[in-house]
C-alpha positions as CSV (number, residue, x, y, z in Angstrom):
1,M,0.1,-0.1,0.1
2,R,2.8,2.3,1.0
3,K,4.3,1.7,-2.4
4,G,1.2,2.9,-4.2
5,W,0.7,6.1,-2.3
6,M,4.2,7.1,-3.1
7,L,3.5,5.8,-6.7
8,L,0.3,8.0,-6.8
9,F,2.4,11.0,-5.5
10,L,4.9,11.1,-8.1
11,V,2.2,10.6,-10.7
12,V,-0.1,13.6,-9.6
13,L,3.0,16.1,-8.5
14,T,4.5,14.9,-12.5
15,L,1.4,15.8,-14.0
16,L,0.4,19.1,-12.2
17,S,3.9,20.5,-13.1
18,G,3.0,19.9,-16.3
19,C,-0.8,20.2,-17.0
20,V,-1.0,23.4,-15.1
21,A,1.7,25.2,-16.8
22,H,0.8,23.9,-20.6
23,T,-0.5,25.8,-22.3
24,L,-2.9,24.3,-24.6
25,E,-2.9,24.8,-28.9
26,G,-5.9,24.5,-30.9
27,S,-8.4,21.7,-29.8
28,S,-5.9,18.8,-28.6
29,Y,-6.1,18.2,-24.5
30,P,-4.2,15.2,-22.4
31,V,-7.1,12.9,-20.8
32,Y,-6.0,11.7,-17.9
33,F,-6.4,7.9,-17.5
34,L,-4.5,4.4,-15.7
35,D,-1.4,3.8,-17.3
36,Q,-0.1,-0.3,-15.5
37,S,2.2,-0.6,-18.2
38,E,6.0,-2.6,-16.4
39,E,7.5,0.4,-17.5
40,A,5.4,3.0,-15.9
41,V,6.4,5.9,-14.2
42,Q,3.2,7.3,-12.7
43,A,-0.2,5.8,-12.6
44,L,-2.0,8.5,-14.4
45,K,-1.3,9.4,-17.9
46,G,-2.5,11.6,-19.9
47,E,-3.1,10.8,-23.7
48,T,-3.7,13.5,-26.4
49,R,-6.6,13.7,-27.5
50,T,-7.9,16.3,-30.5
51,L,-11.7,17.6,-30.3
52,D,-14.2,18.3,-32.9
53,Q,-13.8,22.3,-33.3
54,S,-17.8,22.2,-33.2
55,A,-18.0,19.9,-30.6
56,D,-18.1,21.7,-26.7
57,V,-14.8,21.6,-25.3
58,I,-16.1,20.3,-21.3
59,E,-18.5,17.7,-23.4
60,G,-15.7,16.3,-25.7
61,L,-13.8,16.0,-22.6
62,L,-15.9,13.9,-20.6
63,Q,-17.1,12.0,-23.3
64,A,-13.3,10.9,-24.0
65,I,-13.1,10.1,-20.2
66,L,-15.9,7.8,-20.3
67,S,-14.8,6.4,-23.5
68,G,-11.9,5.1,-22.4
69,P,-7.9,5.4,-24.0
70,E,-7.4,4.9,-27.2
71,S,-3.9,3.4,-26.1
72,E,-3.5,0.0,-25.4
73,S,-0.9,0.7,-22.5
74,L,-3.2,3.0,-20.8
75,T,-6.2,1.6,-19.2
76,Q,-9.6,2.6,-18.1
77,I,-10.1,4.0,-14.9
78,I,-14.4,4.8,-14.5
79,P,-16.1,1.4,-15.2
80,A,-17.9,0.8,-18.8
81,S,-21.0,1.1,-17.2
82,V,-20.7,5.4,-16.2
83,S,-22.3,7.6,-18.1
84,L,-22.8,11.1,-17.9
85,R,-26.3,12.3,-17.2
86,D,-25.1,16.3,-17.2
87,W,-22.9,18.9,-16.6
88,T,-23.2,22.3,-15.1
89,L,-20.9,25.0,-15.4
90,Q,-21.7,28.1,-12.8
91,N,-18.6,30.9,-11.4
92,G,-15.6,28.2,-11.8
93,L,-17.0,25.4,-10.7
94,L,-18.0,22.3,-13.0
95,T,-20.6,20.3,-11.4
96,V,-20.3,16.6,-13.4
97,D,-23.6,14.1,-12.5
98,L,-22.6,10.7,-13.3
99,S,-24.6,7.4,-13.8
100,G,-25.2,5.3,-10.5
101,S,-22.3,3.2,-11.0
102,Y,-19.6,6.0,-10.4
103,G,-21.6,5.3,-6.7
104,M,-20.2,2.2,-6.2
105,L,-16.1,3.3,-6.6
106,S,-14.6,3.3,-3.5
107,G,-11.2,3.9,-1.6
108,I,-8.2,4.1,-4.3
109,D,-10.4,3.0,-7.2
110,L,-12.3,6.4,-6.9
111,T,-9.6,8.6,-6.0
112,L,-8.2,7.9,-8.9
113,A,-11.5,7.6,-11.0
114,D,-11.8,11.3,-9.7
115,Y,-8.5,12.3,-10.3
116,S,-9.0,11.4,-13.7
117,I,-11.5,13.9,-14.0
118,V,-10.5,16.8,-12.1
119,L,-7.2,17.0,-13.8
120,T,-8.6,16.5,-17.5
121,L,-11.3,19.0,-16.7
122,T,-9.3,21.8,-14.3
123,Q,-7.0,22.3,-17.6
124,L,-9.5,24.5,-19.1
125,E,-9.3,28.2,-17.8
126,E,-12.7,28.4,-17.4
127,V,-13.1,25.7,-14.7
128,E,-11.4,26.5,-11.2
129,A,-12.7,23.4,-9.4
130,V,-15.1,20.3,-10.0
131,M,-17.7,18.4,-8.3
132,I,-18.5,15.2,-8.6
133,T,-22.1,13.8,-8.3
134,V,-23.8,10.3,-8.7
135,E,-27.9,10.8,-9.9
136,G,-27.6,14.3,-8.7
137,Q,-26.7,13.1,-5.1
138,V,-23.1,14.0,-3.7
139,L,-21.1,11.2,-2.0
140,S,-21.4,11.1,1.7
141,Y,-18.2,9.2,2.2
142,R,-15.9,11.5,0.0
143,D,-13.8,14.3,2.6
144,H,-13.8,16.9,-0.4
145,Q,-16.9,17.7,-2.6
146,R,-15.3,20.6,-4.8
147,L,-11.8,19.5,-6.2
148,T,-9.3,21.2,-7.7
149,A,-5.8,20.4,-9.1
150,E,-4.1,22.4,-6.4
151,D,-6.7,19.6,-4.2
152,V,-5.3,16.8,-6.0
153,K,-1.1,18.0,-5.1
154,T,-2.6,19.1,-1.9
155,A,-3.9,15.3,-1.0
156,I,-1.3,13.5,-2.2
157,L,1.4,15.8,-0.4
158,Q,-0.3,15.0,3.1
159,D,-0.4,11.2,2.5
160,K,3.3,11.1,1.7
161,T,3.3,13.0,5.0
162,L,1.8,10.6,6.8
163,E,2.7,7.5,5.2
164,N,7.1,9.5,6.0
165,A,5.5,9.3,9.7
166,D,5.4,5.4,9.8
């Protein structure tokens, strides 16, 4: 378990350093998926997707996350049974409502799925935070309902600090 958290920490730290400072050109965006290959140095890896110019960027990125990776070296984090019900963007908060199957995720699987969504969508200038709901309801066992890229980084740093204390 300790190795898993350390790997997750390194992944998110690496992703944030490239994601936050990266300038997006055109309509190509990194979409984050699980990298379980033997040579993987990070748990989440961005796969570049080019979205249709006429499509809504948020809708396109959400559909890309849910459809899974194109590369065989990456793995879908979110179960195939999960579908997008709705999304809204108000004052920088993107609320993503997913189908009930998302509520079956827990532990590290839920954390990685959340991080995949947050890292993919907060790269957009208009998205400051993401709130994920299931069938219109927040998951009560989550300690944060509004997640930012900074929250992801902070959570990983806290886990690392606790791990080093053991």
